[in-house]
C-alpha positions as CSV (number, residue, x, y, z in Angstrom):
1,X,13.6,-46.8,17.0
2,X,14.3,-43.9,17.5
3,X,12.0,-40.9,16.8
4,X,12.9,-37.2,17.7
5,X,14.3,-34.6,15.4
6,X,16.3,-33.6,13.9
7,X,17.1,-30.4,13.8
8,X,20.0,-31.5,12.1
9,X,18.1,-31.6,8.7
10,X,17.4,-27.2,8.9
11,X,21.6,-26.0,8.8
12,X,22.0,-24.0,6.4
13,X,24.9,-26.0,4.5
14,X,25.1,-29.2,3.2
15,X,22.6,-32.1,3.7
16,X,20.8,-29.5,5.6
17,X,18.0,-27.6,4.0
18,X,18.8,-24.4,5.8
19,X,19.6,-23.0,3.1
20,X,17.1,-23.5,0.8
21,X,14.1,-22.6,2.6
22,X,15.8,-19.5,3.4
23,X,16.7,-19.5,-0.5
24,X,12.6,-20.7,-1.4
25,X,11.8,-17.6,1.6
26,X,14.0,-15.3,0.1
27,X,11.3,-15.9,-3.4
28,X,8.3,-15.5,-1.9
29,X,9.0,-12.4,-0.2
30,X,10.0,-10.9,-4.0
31,X,6.9,-12.1,-5.3
32,X,5.0,-10.9,-2.9
33,X,6.2,-6.9,-2.7
34,X,6.7,-7.4,-6.5
35,X,3.6,-8.5,-7.7
36,X,2.3,-6.3,-4.7
37,X,3.4,-2.9,-6.2
38,X,1.8,-3.5,-9.1
39,X,-1.1,-4.5,-8.0
40,X,-0.9,-0.9,-5.9
41,X,-1.0,0.2,-9.7
42,X,-3.0,-1.8,-11.8
43,X,-5.7,-0.8,-8.5
44,X,-5.3,2.6,-8.7
45,X,-5.7,2.7,-13.0
46,X,-8.8,0.3,-13.0
47,X,-10.1,3.0,-9.7
48,X,-9.7,6.2,-11.3
49,X,-11.4,4.4,-14.2
50,X,-14.3,3.3,-12.9
51,X,-14.7,6.6,-11.9
52,X,-13.6,8.8,-13.9
53,X,-13.2,7.2,-17.6
54,X,-15.7,6.8,-20.3
55,X,-17.6,4.2,-21.1
56,X,-15.5,1.8,-22.3
57,X,-12.9,2.3,-19.6
58,X,-15.7,1.2,-17.1
59,X,-16.8,-1.4,-18.3
60,X,-13.3,-3.0,-19.6
61,X,-12.4,-1.9,-15.3
62,X,-15.4,-3.6,-14.7
63,X,-15.6,-6.5,-16.4
64,X,-11.7,-7.1,-14.9
65,X,-12.7,-6.7,-11.3
66,X,-15.5,-9.6,-11.4
67,X,-13.7,-12.1,-13.6
68,X,-10.6,-11.7,-11.1
69,X,-13.3,-11.8,-7.6
70,X,-15.2,-14.7,-9.8
71,X,-12.7,-16.9,-10.2
72,X,-10.4,-18.8,-7.5
73,X,-7.4,-17.3,-7.3
74,X,-5.2,-21.1,-8.4
75,X,-7.0,-21.0,-12.0
76,X,-6.6,-17.7,-12.6
77,X,-3.2,-18.7,-11.9
78,X,-2.3,-21.0,-14.5
79,X,-4.8,-19.2,-16.6
80,X,-2.6,-16.1,-17.3
81,X,0.6,-18.2,-16.7
82,X,0.1,-21.2,-19.1
83,X,-2.6,-19.0,-21.8
84,X,-1.2,-15.5,-21.4
85,X,2.2,-16.8,-22.0
86,X,0.7,-19.0,-25.5
87,X,-1.2,-15.8,-26.1
88,X,1.5,-13.8,-25.8
89,X,4.0,-16.3,-27.8
90,X,1.8,-16.2,-30.2
91,X,0.8,-12.1,-30.7
92,X,4.9,-11.9,-31.4
93,X,5.0,-14.4,-34.2
94,X,2.9,-12.7,-36.0
95,X,3.5,-9.5,-36.2
96,X,7.2,-11.3,-37.5
97,X,9.0,-11.5,-34.1
98,X,10.4,-13.9,-32.7
99,X,8.5,-15.8,-29.2
100,X,10.1,-16.0,-26.2
101,X,10.5,-17.9,-22.7
102,X,9.5,-15.1,-19.5
103,X,12.0,-15.5,-16.6
104,X,10.2,-17.6,-13.8
105,X,10.3,-14.5,-10.8
106,X,8.7,-12.1,-13.6
107,X,6.2,-14.2,-14.2
108,X,5.1,-14.5,-11.0
109,X,4.7,-11.3,-10.0
110,X,2.6,-10.6,-13.1
111,X,0.2,-13.5,-12.5
112,X,0.1,-12.1,-7.8
113,X,0.3,-8.5,-10.2
114,X,-2.9,-9.1,-11.7
115,X,-5.3,-11.7,-9.1
116,X,-4.2,-8.0,-6.4
117,X,-5.0,-5.8,-8.3
118,X,-9.2,-7.0,-8.8
119,X,-9.4,-6.6,-5.5
120,X,-6.9,-3.2,-5.6
121,X,-9.1,-2.0,-7.8
122,X,-12.8,-1.6,-5.5
123,X,-10.1,-1.1,-1.9
124,X,-9.1,2.1,-3.8
125,X,-12.1,3.4,-5.2
126,X,-14.3,2.8,-2.4
127,X,-11.0,5.2,-0.4
128,X,-11.7,7.7,-2.7
129,X,-15.0,8.5,-2.9
130,X,-14.5,8.2,1.0
131,X,-12.7,11.4,0.8
132,X,-15.1,15.1,1.0
133,X,-15.6,16.1,-2.3
134,X,-15.2,19.6,-0.9
135,X,-11.3,18.7,-1.1
136,X,-11.3,18.0,-5.0
137,X,-13.8,21.1,-5.3
138,X,-11.1,23.2,-3.6
139,X,-8.1,22.1,-5.6
140,X,-9.9,22.7,-8.9
141,X,-11.1,26.3,-7.6
142,X,-7.3,26.7,-7.9
143,X,-6.3,26.2,-10.8
144,X,-5.3,22.6,-10.7
145,X,-5.3,20.6,-13.5
146,X,-7.1,17.3,-12.6
147,X,-4.4,15.7,-13.5
148,X,-2.9,16.8,-10.3
149,X,-5.7,17.1,-8.6
150,X,-5.4,13.0,-8.7
151,X,-1.5,13.3,-7.4
152,X,-1.6,16.2,-4.9
153,X,-5.3,15.4,-3.0
154,X,-6.9,12.0,-4.1
155,X,-5.0,9.6,-3.6
156,X,-2.6,11.0,-0.5
157,X,-6.7,11.9,1.0
158,X,-7.6,8.8,0.4
159,X,-4.8,7.0,1.4
160,X,-5.5,5.9,5.5
161,X,-9.0,4.7,4.0
162,X,-7.7,2.3,1.7
163,X,-4.6,0.9,4.4
164,X,-6.5,-1.1,6.1
165,X,-8.5,-3.2,2.8
166,X,-4.3,-2.2,1.1
167,X,-2.8,-3.9,4.5
168,X,-5.1,-7.2,4.5
169,X,-3.6,-7.6,0.2
170,X,-0.7,-7.7,1.0
171,X,-1.6,-10.1,4.0
172,X,-3.0,-12.1,0.7
173,X,-0.2,-11.1,-1.2
174,X,2.1,-13.1,0.9
175,X,-0.1,-16.6,0.8
176,X,-0.5,-16.8,-2.9
177,X,3.0,-16.8,-3.4
178,X,2.5,-20.6,-2.0
179,X,-0.2,-21.0,-5.0
180,X,3.3,-20.9,-7.3
181,X,4.5,-24.2,-6.7
182,X,1.7,-25.5,-8.3
183,X,3.6,-23.9,-11.8
184,X,7.0,-24.6,-10.7
185,X,8.3,-21.6,-8.9
186,X,10.9,-22.9,-6.0
187,X,9.4,-20.6,-3.8
188,X,9.1,-21.5,0.3
189,X,6.1,-24.2,-0.5
190,X,7.8,-25.9,-2.8
191,X,11.1,-26.1,-1.1
192,X,9.6,-27.1,2.0
193,X,7.6,-30.3,-0.1
194,X,10.7,-30.9,-2.0
195,X,12.8,-31.1,0.9
196,X,10.0,-32.9,3.2
197,X,10.1,-35.6,0.6
198,X,13.9,-36.5,0.5
199,X,14.0,-37.4,4.5
200,X,10.6,-38.1,5.1
201,X,10.5,-35.2,8.1
202,X,7.5,-33.3,7.2
203,X,6.9,-32.2,10.4
204,X,9.7,-30.3,11.6
205,X,10.2,-28.9,8.0
206,X,6.8,-28.0,7.2
207,X,6.8,-26.7,10.8
208,X,9.5,-24.3,9.9
209,X,7.9,-22.9,6.9
210,X,4.5,-21.9,9.1
211,X,7.2,-20.5,11.2
212,X,9.0,-18.3,8.8
213,X,5.4,-17.4,7.7
214,X,4.5,-16.5,10.9
215,X,7.5,-14.2,10.5
216,X,6.6,-12.5,8.2
217,X,3.5,-11.5,8.9
218,X,4.1,-10.4,12.0
219,X,7.2,-7.9,10.8
220,X,4.7,-6.7,8.3
221,X,2.1,-5.5,11.0
222,X,4.7,-4.9,12.5
223,X,5.4,-2.2,9.8
224,X,1.7,-1.4,8.7
225,X,0.9,0.3,12.1
226,X,3.6,2.0,11.6
227,X,3.0,3.0,7.9
228,X,-0.8,3.8,8.6
229,X,-0.1,5.6,11.8
230,X,2.4,8.8,9.9
231,X,-0.3,8.7,7.1
232,X,-3.3,9.4,10.1
233,X,-1.2,11.8,11.4
234,X,-3.1,15.7,11.4
235,X,-6.8,13.8,11.1
236,X,-9.4,13.7,14.0
237,X,-9.6,10.6,15.7
C-alpha cells in the first residue's frame, strides 16, 4: 500500500486544493490587516479617552479594556458576531428600518478590530505616557491646539515606544483569523480543514497551512523591522 505524500493535491487547479488554500490565505491577510488597522484606530481613541477624557469616557474605556482582556478571544468573537449582529438588527427594526445581513469579511474585520482595540488601547496609552512631557509643553507654548499637539507631536513621538507592542499585536491578529473558522468564514484554517477532510491528507494540508503562516510571519518581521528603523531615526540609541 502506498504511503507517500501526494503533492499533486497542492496543485492550483482541480483536483488540487492549492488554489483554495491560497484564496483562504489571502482572506486571512485581509482579515488581519483590516482588523489590525481598526484596532489601532480604536486603540488611539481608547488611549486618548483614558488619558485626557472626562470621567464617563475614562470609565467606558476602562470597562472596554477590562472586558477584552478578561474574556477569551473565541468567546468575544462569538459574542460580537452573533449577539452584536442580532442587537444591531433589532435596533434597526425598532427604528423602522429593515434588518441587514453583514458581509462575512466586514464582520470578521469588525470582530478582530474590536478584540485588537482593547489591547492596542493599553499599548498606545503606555507609549503616550513615555513621551517626555516637555515636548508637549513646548508645543502648547507655540500656540498649538490640543488636537494639533496630539496629531503633530504626541502620536508621532509615541510611535517608537508603541512599535514593539503593536508588532506583537499584528502577529496575534494573523493568528486570530483562524478563530473565525468557528463562525464559518472561509479563511486559511477552514479551507485547510475542508481540503484535509475531503482528501484525508491531513499532514500535507496542515503542514502547507503552517508553512503559509510561517511565511507571513517572516515577511511581517522584515516589514516591522524596517518600519521600526525608520520610526527611530534621530533618536538616541
